[in-house]
Backbone as CSV, one residue per row, in Angstrom:
resi,resn,N_x,N_y,N_z,CA_x,CA_y,CA_z,C_x,C_y,C_z
1,GLU,98.421,94.592,103.626,98.983,95.678,102.837,98.270,96.965,103.502
2,LYS,97.033,96.845,103.362,96.400,98.664,103.803,97.099,98.849,105.143
3,GLY,97.151,97.875,106.193,97.788,98.204,107.491,99.294,98.783,107.236
4,ARG,100.146,98.087,106.331,101.516,98.667,106.108,101.172,100.171,105.524
5,ARG,100.307,100.503,104.719,100.146,101.829,104.188,99.601,102.865,105.472
6,MET,98.793,102.096,106.196,98.212,103.247,107.336,99.540,103.575,108.264
7,TYR,100.298,102.447,108.557,101.377,102.964,109.219,102.428,103.718,108.711
8,ASN,102.428,103.649,107.630,103.574,104.900,106.943,102.682,106.099,106.864
9,GLN,101.420,106.193,106.859,100.690,107.295,106.856,100.290,108.204,108.058
10,ILE,100.031,107.293,109.139,99.552,107.780,110.159,100.824,108.070,111.441
11,GLN,101.164,109.355,111.656,102.187,109.843,112.270,102.208,109.941,113.957
12,TYR,100.816,110.355,114.251,100.674,110.416,115.717,100.425,109.262,116.592
13,MET,101.510,109.535,117.600,101.651,108.567,118.657,102.088,107.167,117.584
14,LYS,102.955,107.246,116.577,103.460,105.891,115.843,104.807,105.554,116.780
15,PRO,104.512,104.142,116.936,105.689,103.469,117.616,106.923,103.124,116.550
16,LEU,107.880,103.309,116.919,109.170,102.977,115.949,109.116,101.432,115.781
17,VAL,109.399,100.935,114.471,109.490,99.516,114.164,111.002,98.927,114.830
18,SER,110.927,98.070,115.418,111.975,97.610,116.152,112.912,96.630,115.068
19,PHE,112.094,95.818,114.326,112.641,95.067,113.168,111.269,94.452,112.441
20,VAL,111.657,94.033,111.203,110.686,93.273,110.525,111.092,91.868,110.211
21,ASP,110.244,91.075,110.418,110.780,89.567,110.581,110.781,89.004,109.037
22,GLU,111.143,87.684,108.945,111.261,87.160,107.596,109.807,87.139,106.975
23,ASP,108.825,87.035,107.971,107.415,86.843,107.308,106.822,88.153,106.903
24,GLY,107.697,89.561,106.961,107.256,90.595,106.946,106.329,91.189,108.112
25,ASN,106.438,90.786,109.151,105.622,91.213,110.440,106.450,92.316,110.991
26,TYR,105.876,93.273,111.376,106.348,94.528,112.227,106.536,93.989,113.768
27,HIS,107.832,94.441,114.429,107.909,94.098,115.570,108.255,95.604,116.542
28,PHE,107.598,95.892,117.531,107.683,97.151,118.169,108.301,96.826,119.515
29,GLU,108.989,97.834,120.236,109.112,97.918,121.566,108.660,99.112,121.991
30,CYS,107.534,99.051,122.584,106.769,100.291,123.014,105.916,100.098,124.252
31,SER,105.090,100.810,124.834,104.053,100.349,125.975,102.937,99.986,125.373
32,ALA,102.428,99.205,126.296,101.157,98.632,125.597,100.242,99.920,125.440
33,PHE,99.945,101.017,126.237,99.209,102.061,126.178,99.292,102.756,124.705
34,GLN,100.616,102.784,124.290,101.031,103.572,122.980,100.463,102.495,122.092
35,CYS,100.609,101.209,121.935,100.508,100.342,121.041,98.933,100.224,120.869
36,TYR,98.173,100.120,121.845,96.841,100.020,121.919,96.029,101.372,121.502
37,ASN,96.552,102.523,121.758,96.149,104.001,121.113,96.376,103.826,119.739
38,TYR,97.587,103.543,119.428,97.922,103.708,117.959,97.084,102.746,116.941
39,PHE,97.379,101.462,117.335,96.682,100.564,116.364,95.170,100.438,116.404
40,TYR,94.490,100.593,117.440,93.181,100.634,117.705,92.380,100.969,116.292
41,ARG,92.879,101.923,115.878,92.180,102.579,114.782,92.646,101.842,113.347
42,PHE,93.464,100.880,113.522,93.696,100.028,112.186,92.571,98.881,111.993
43,GLY,91.813,98.578,112.920,90.668,97.566,112.806,91.479,96.208,112.388
44,GLU,90.585,95.896,111.231,90.849,94.731,110.560,92.440,94.740,109.873
45,ASN,92.786,95.788,109.586,94.095,95.951,109.036,95.447,95.817,109.648
46,ALA,95.336,95.506,111.113,96.540,95.215,111.803,96.022,93.841,112.656
47,ARG,96.829,93.175,113.567,96.803,92.180,114.197,97.945,92.176,115.406
48,ILE,97.615,92.485,116.526,98.588,92.559,117.586,98.610,90.943,118.275
49,VAL,99.773,90.334,118.068,100.044,88.944,118.366,100.492,88.889,119.649
50,ALA,101.094,89.623,120.328,101.836,89.565,121.622,101.861,90.948,122.177
51,PRO,101.802,91.441,123.081,101.413,90.503,124.294,99.981,90.008,124.383
52,SER,99.609,88.800,124.703,98.523,88.283,124.578,97.383,89.254,125.172
53,SER,97.927,89.939,126.313,96.739,90.525,127.064,96.331,91.847,126.239
54,LEU,97.500,92.432,125.459,97.025,93.516,124.868,96.194,93.128,123.655
55,ARG,96.252,92.002,122.961,95.736,91.434,121.776,94.103,91.194,122.231
56,ASP,93.923,90.672,123.447,92.679,90.301,124.324,91.970,91.494,124.467
57,SER,92.840,92.622,125.104,91.951,93.987,125.186,91.217,94.355,123.842
58,LEU,92.172,94.236,122.748,91.463,94.729,121.663,90.137,93.826,121.003
59,LEU,90.505,92.604,121.048,89.563,91.647,120.729,88.198,92.014,121.405
60,ASN,88.399,92.265,122.812,87.189,92.550,123.718,86.582,93.960,123.201
61,GLU,87.238,94.783,122.897,86.834,96.304,122.558,86.132,96.086,121.261
62,TYR,86.633,95.433,120.386,86.226,95.364,118.683,84.892,94.447,119.049
63,LYS,84.823,93.306,119.760,83.487,92.662,120.106,82.679,93.411,120.644
64,ASN,82.843,94.203,121.765,82.032,95.047,122.350,81.242,96.351,121.334
65,ALA,81.979,96.761,120.596,81.799,97.625,119.621,80.572,97.023,118.472
66,TYR,81.222,95.682,118.146,80.477,95.100,117.288,79.132,94.667,117.586
67,GLU,79.202,94.320,118.889,77.552,94.081,119.613,76.769,94.924,119.828
68,ALA,77.285,96.233,120.141,76.400,97.629,120.103,76.034,97.887,118.956
69,TYR,76.828,97.623,117.832,76.041,97.890,116.379,75.060,97.083,116.029
70,LEU,74.996,95.607,116.845,74.140,94.909,116.287,72.661,95.326,117.106
71,LYS,72.872,95.835,118.348,71.729,96.280,119.024,71.009,97.422,118.412
72,THR,71.938,98.152,117.925,71.338,99.522,117.122,70.376,98.922,115.879
73,GLU,70.974,98.046,115.294,70.251,97.497,113.878,68.956,96.939,114.326
74,GLU,69.283,96.203,115.622,67.568,95.671,115.938,66.537,96.526,116.322
75,GLU,67.171,97.877,116.970,66.298,98.923,117.170,65.651,99.647,116.379
76,VAL,66.201,99.460,115.067,65.794,100.305,114.000,64.752,99.899,113.095
């Protein structure tokens, strides 16, 4: 729900919804670059399902950030 609110509020680089499926999932037709840059800031409030390459890119980015924060905590 928070992801839907964020989508309605954040206008910069916003991809347009192509359709919403019966489960309430939003579908977009946009470049991977636009999708990555827009939804990156949603964190846990959005999930990219396809394409898997974009999903994996975000997963790796979030994982690397998490590990960097763990290292910071160990140094403190």
